[in-house]
N, C-alpha and C positions, 0 to 999 in steps of 0.2 A: 570250438561252436556257438561264439559268439561271430568270430567272423563270417562263418555261414552264414549267422542269420542276418549280419547287418548288410553283406550284400544282396541278400533273398529279400530283405523289405525294402531295401536301395533300389532294387530293381524293382520291384513291386509300384513302390513311390512313385518313381520318373515315369513306369507305362499308367497307371491309372491316370497320371496327372495331364498326362499329354491324350490319352482318350477325353477327361470332362472336357479339352478344348477342341477338341476333334470330332464327337458324336452330333447329328443332329438331332437325334430325337433326346431331350431333355431329360428323359427318364432312364435311359442306356447313362446320361450324364451322372445325373445325381446316384447311380451305382456305382461308378466310378470314382467318384469323391468320396464315395463312404469306404471301397477300398481303399484308397489316400489317406483316409485318415485312421484305416486301422494299420495302415504300414510306419506310418509316423508315429503312433502310440507303439509300436514293435521298436523303432529306434528308442524311443523315450527312455524304455523300459532297459535298453542297452547301456543308457546313459545313467541309469538308477534314479531317474524320474518316476517313481512308481506314480505318484499323485497326478502328475501332468499327464500321465497316461491313462488315468483313471479317466478323470476328468474330459481329458479328450473323447473318448470310449462314449462315456454319460451325458455329454453337455454337447457336443458336433455331433457325433456320428447318432446320437439319441435325437435330443430336444432340435437342432440348429437342422438335422436333416428331414424331421419329421416337417417341419416348418417349410423348406426349400419345397418336399414332395406335395405339399398343400396346397403350396403356392404356382406348381407346375399342374396341378389337376386342376384349380382355378383358371388357369387361360384357359383350358377344355380344348376343342379339337384340334388348336393349332399344336398337335404334336410332333411334326416338326420343322424345321426354320429352312427356309429356304433360300434362295442366293442372293436375290435384294441386289439391290445398287450400292457400291462400296464409296461411300463419300471420301473425295481426297483427304480433308482433316480427318479424320476417323482413320486411316491409314496411318500417316502422321503420329498420329498420337500413340498407336499401337506399336508402331515403331520405336518412336521414343521412349515408351513404357518398358521396351523390351531393352532396349539399348540399357537404361537406368538399370534392370533387374543383373544384367548382363556384367556391368561392371561393380556390383554391391557383389555378386557372386567371386566374380575375382580379387575384389580385397577381403574378403572373407577367406578364401583358400588360402589366397599369397601371407596374409597377415596373419593366420592361425601357424600356431609351433605344433606342430604334429608328429613331430620326432621327438617331443619332452612329452611325461607322463603326468597328465594333470591331475592337482591336487583335488580331490573330494573331500568335504567334512561331513559330518556325519547328518547334519542338518540340510544336506543338500536333496532339493526335489519334495521335502516334505511341506504341508500345507502352511506350516507358520512363515518357512521360507518365502514361499510361493506369494504368498498374501502380503508381505512383507515388502516384495519387489513390484507387486503390482501397482502400490499404493502407495510409492517414495521413485522407484528409480522408473521406472516405464510405465508411470501410471497418463503421461498423456497418449502413447502410444496404445493402451489399453481402451479409455474414452474414444481414441480415434477408431479404432474396429469395432466399437460397438455401435456406434454413430454410421459407419459402412454398413453391418449389416441390417441395420434397422431402416436405413435410405433403399436398401435391396428388396429388404421386404415390402414396403411401399411402393418401388417402382413395379416391382412382380403384380401388386396387387391391379396399380393404374394402367397399365401394359395391357393386364388379361382383360379388364371390362370394358377396355375400348373408349369410342367417346360419350358422354353422361345425355341421358335420355333426355328429351325435350320436350317441357310443359306446353300441353295443348289450349287452346282457349276455348271456351264453351261453344262460340261458332264456328272454329275449325275439327270439333269433336262432331256437332250436329252434320256438318257437310260430308265429313268422311263416313258417317251413317247413310246420309243419304244418296252417296256413290255407292256402299254396300244393296243397301235396298234397290238401287236401279241394278248394279250389277245380277243381282237374283233376279230378278224382274227379268232382264235377258234371259237368262241362263234358262229358267223355267219357261218363257220364250220359245227358246231353242229345240228345248228337250220336246216340249208340244207340237211346234214343225215335225224334228223327227219323226215322232213317233207316228202322227199321222202323213206323213212321205211315206213311213215305212207298211203304214197299214195299208195305204193305198197301190204299192206298189205289189202285197202280197195279194188282196184283190182283184190285180188285172192279173197278174201268174196267171192265179184259176180259168 
């Protein structure tokens, strides 16, 4: 049964991760990310890390996803991302990052002893063990992830708001109001001329 759950959760995690980066609609990408987080939580349950699985569902699938959806909704009507122009340095950076991830996966897979059964102590996955690991061995990685998430939220708000509004001076405001008044008078004169023309045409037809 565990093998079936492992392959199903792994397939869902891979498929949802691909959907996150392949979809143009950000809302669909957010839903795919939610499915990915749920699949990873199932894999953590198989590792007997119940606290990590629950924390991932509560914190990431709950609070962080709400923040993502808030930022996506804050962006406004630009719901779909266009093709745009791919800059060469962005393509090179993406390829470099993909190569680093591939090397990391290869090192982890070939460096792990998959044939041997790992010995798991009773405190594995408990809140005390997770907290101790986060503030000792993985403190730097934990803080880096926190900064990256904060930068992503700030970047989403900045990109969604666009350029900063320009404060107009009093003279510029009065000039714009004068232009608006002139435009309104022109529209009223044009409407009056059209009405007079229509009335004259009606009388001629009679």
